[in-house]
N, C-alpha and C positions, 0 to 999 in steps of 0.2 A: 808501328804501334804507339810509341810515345812521341810527343812533340818536342821541339827543341827546348833545351834548359832543364830536362828532367834526367836524373840519374837514379840507380837503385843499388842499395847495399843490402847484400844477403850475408847472414851470419849463420854458422853451424859448427857442429862437433859430431862426428860419426853419425851423420843422418842417412848415409847410404842411398836407398831408393828414394827416400823423401827428397833428398837434395836434388837428385836427377829430375824428379817431377817438378820441383820448384824452379830450376833453371829453365826447363822446357816451357814453363808458363810464361817465361819472360823473353821469349824469342821476339826479336824486332826491336828491342830496345838497344840503343847504341852504346850507353854507359852503364856497365854493371861491374860491381866489384864484389868478389866473394871473399869474406874474412873468415879464416878457419882457426879454430882453437884447439890445436893438437889432435886432429882426427888420425886414426890409424887404419881407416877403411878405404883408403884411396880417393877420398873426396877432393883433395886438392888436385890430383892428377886428372880426375874426371873433369872438373870445372876448366881446367886449363885446356884440356881437349875440346872443349865447347867454345873456345876462344874468350873466355871470361878472365879478367884480371883477378889473380888470386894473391891474397895477403895471408901469410901464415904468421899468427901472433907468436913472438918469441916468449920464453919464460926464463927467469922471472921477469916482470911481476906476475901475479896470479892471472888466470884466465877470468874474464868477466865479459858478459854481453855488452856492457857499457863501453869497455875498452875496445871490443871488437867493432862496434858501431863507429866509435870515434876513429878508428884506423880506416874504416870505410869512407867516412867523410873526407878524411885527409887525402886519401888516395884518389877518390873522385874529383875533387876540387883541384888536385894537382894536375890531373889528366885533362880536365874540362873546367877551367876557372869561371866560365860564364854560366854554369849551372845555377838555376834558381829555385829548384825543388829537388828533394830527395825522398824516394820511397824506401822505407826500411821493411825488410822481409825476413822472418825467421826461417831457417833452412828446413824446417818440417812443414812449411806452408806453400801452397800454390796460390798465384795471384789469378783472380777471376778476370776473364775478358772484359775489357772496357773500363776496369777499375782505374787504371793510370790516367786516362783521359778524364773520367768523371771527377777524380780527386783534384787533378790539376785545374779544372774548370771551377770547382768549388773554391779553391784558394784564390783564383783570379777575381772572384766576386767581392772579396773583402781584403784590403791591403794589411789589416791587423790580425787577420786569421793566420796563426802560426802553424797549425797542424790540423789535419783531418784524418778521420778513419771511418771504416764502413762496417758491414756485418761479416764477422769472422765465423765461419761454420766448421763444425767437426766433419771430418771425411766419413767416419763410420760411427755415428752416435748410437746405433743399435747393437754394436759389438760389446759394449759393456756399460754398466750404469755409470761408471766414472766418466766415460767418454761423453755420455749424455749430459751429465752434469756440467762438464766443460762447454758443451754446445750451449746450454742455457746460460752459463756465466758470461759467454761472449755477448749475448744479446742485450746490451745496455740501451737506455732510451736514446731516441734519436733527437738531435738538437744540440744546443750549447753544452760543453762539459768542461771540467777542470783539468782533465788529463786524458792521454790516450793509452793504448796498449802498445806492444812491441811492434806490431804491424801498423804503420801509419805513414802518411806523407807530410813532410815538414818543409816549411819555407826555409831556404838556406840562410837568409837574413836572420831569422829567429834562432837558428842553430848557432850562428856566429855570435849573436848577441850574448849568449850564455856559455860559450866555449864548448858547446856540445853536452854529452853525458858526463856524469861523474864516474870516471873509470874505477873508483875504489868500491862502489856499490856492487854487491854480488847478486842483488835482486832489487826490484822497485825502482830501477833507474829511470823509467819513463815519468812516473808521477813526480819524482825529484826534479827532473829537467823541466817538466811543464809547470811546476810550481815556481821554479826560477824564471821561466819565461813569462808566466802570468804577472809576476811582480814588475815586469817591464812593459806590460801592457798588451801582450800577445794574448789572443783567444784560441779556443779549440772547439771542434764540433764533431759529432758523430753524424754522418750523412746517411741517407736512406738508399744504400746501394751495396750490392754484394762486394766484398773486398778480397778475402782470402779463404782458403780451405786448409784447415789445420788438422794434422795427423797425430793426435796425442798418444794413442796406443797405450793408454793406462788400462791394463787388464787385471792387476792385482792390487789388493789392499795396500800392500807396502809402498807401491808406487804412488798411490793416491795420498797416503800418509806423508811421504816426503814432500810432495808438491804442496800439501796443506801446511807443512812445517815451514817450507820456503816462504809461503805467504805471511805467516806470522813473523818470520825473521825480517822480511821486507818492511812490514808495517811498523814493527818495533824500531828498526833503523831509521825510518822516515820521520816517526814522531821524535825520537831522541835528537835527531839532527835539526828539525825545524820548530819543535816545541808547539806553542799555541798557534803558530803560523802554518802548521801542517795541513794538508788536505783533510777535510772533514771525514771522508770515507776512512782514512787510515786512523784517525783519532778514534772513531766509532769502532773500528775493528779491534784496535788495542784494548778498549774498554770492555768489549764483548769477551775477548779471550781471557782477560784477566779475571773478569767476573765468573764466567762459566768454566773456563779451563784451569783457573787458578784458585780463586777464593772458595768456590763450592767444594772441590775436592779437599782443600785444607780444612774447611769447616767440618766436613764429614769425618776426617781423621781425629780432629780434636774432640768432637762430640763422642766418638767410639772410645777414645782414651778416657775421657771423663766418665763414660758409662761404666767403666771397670769399678768406679767407686759408687756410682748412683745410676741405677737402671733407667732413670728418667732421661738422662742425657743420651743413652743408647736409643731410646725411643725417639727422641728428637732427631737423631742422626738419620732416622728412616725418611725424614722429610726431604732430604737432599735427593736420594734416588727418585722420590715421588715427583719432585720439582723438575728433575731431568726428563722423566717420563712426560710430564705435562708439556714440556717444551718440545719434546720429540712429536707429540701429537699435533701441537700447534703448527710446527714447521711442515709436517707432513701434509696437512691440510692446505698449506700455502703451495706446496710442491705439486698439488693435484693438476693445477693448470699447465704445468710444464711436462708432465709424465703421462705416457699413454694409458696407464691403468693404475689402480689404487695400490696395488702391491708395490710397484716401483716408487710410487709417491712415498710410502711409508719407508722404504729402504733409503731414498734420498733424504727424507727427513732425519733418519737415524745418522746418516753420514754427516749432515749438517751440525748435529750435536756433537759428534765425535771430532769434527773439524776444529772445534774450539780447544780441544786437548792437544791436537797436533800443532795448532797454531801457537799455543802456550808453549810447547816444547821448543818452537822456533824462537819465540821471544826470550826464553830462558838461555837458549844457545847464544843469541846476540849479546845478552847482558854478561854472560860468563865470559865470552871472548873479549868484550870490551873491558871488563875488570882485570882480566889476566893479561891484557895487551897482546892478544893473539888474533891474528887475521884469519877469518874463515874462508875456505875455498868455495867454489860453486857448489850449490846443492842440486844435484841431478836426480830425476825421477825414473829415467830409463836406463 
């Protein structure tokens, strides 16, 4: 399936049947490492039974996807020092036929291309609106980009140039690494090819909320770390969640309190929910092109408004932990 010089790192934690499907999609690849973050569902035993090298991350320190990927890089290069490219796969994803060859060929066309990724699709977008939103989220523009997602193929030289992922990050490790690579002249691209199938299984609002909270935490961490040199997308995300998820609710409460003394402030407070409704309608119209009907578009627009509150909770969690000197563990949504 894969040519010489290509290895694969799969990471997971209690993925169960998803991991089985993931490893099955990689049959024919000579160099595969599965890195497990404390699974209790027999994932490690299953992977070993398939002839896959398994690395169980010890604790402490805390589990992070970045730490797991670094462990996979180390194990792969120890077993096969001549590898030139590594495909990273989350354990809840299957790799599409032909992707490994397509990604490798793309990297071969440009010696400064440090990493590439393709179209990640959801396995069951019709099972829930949350799954469908994930499927839309993965569909980023084709062409040059500043960062990749978790599933991507990287050039080993680029990984070595920045010593891989930052193991301390509990989320947003790919944008951080790509930013550091970019500063050394490496480039990235999304290519027009199917890459992986992702099984989000987000069926409840609380799962979706935790995922949105993790996104806010990751963006806050990235901007705090890199400041004005952060990726524009993360800077924009932080500004939006502060404005919509922080400033507006605070303004609403202040106006309500002032309204106890002067009813005009209470009337002014009504402008805040009206502004949120206007934003909901605007986002819903934008979602119409991604959703099969108007009803789902309005629901998706509403979730995008609420997303800013969840993301703001993630930002506050990051800063609270930083001020108190407490390290946060991984944020799981399943």
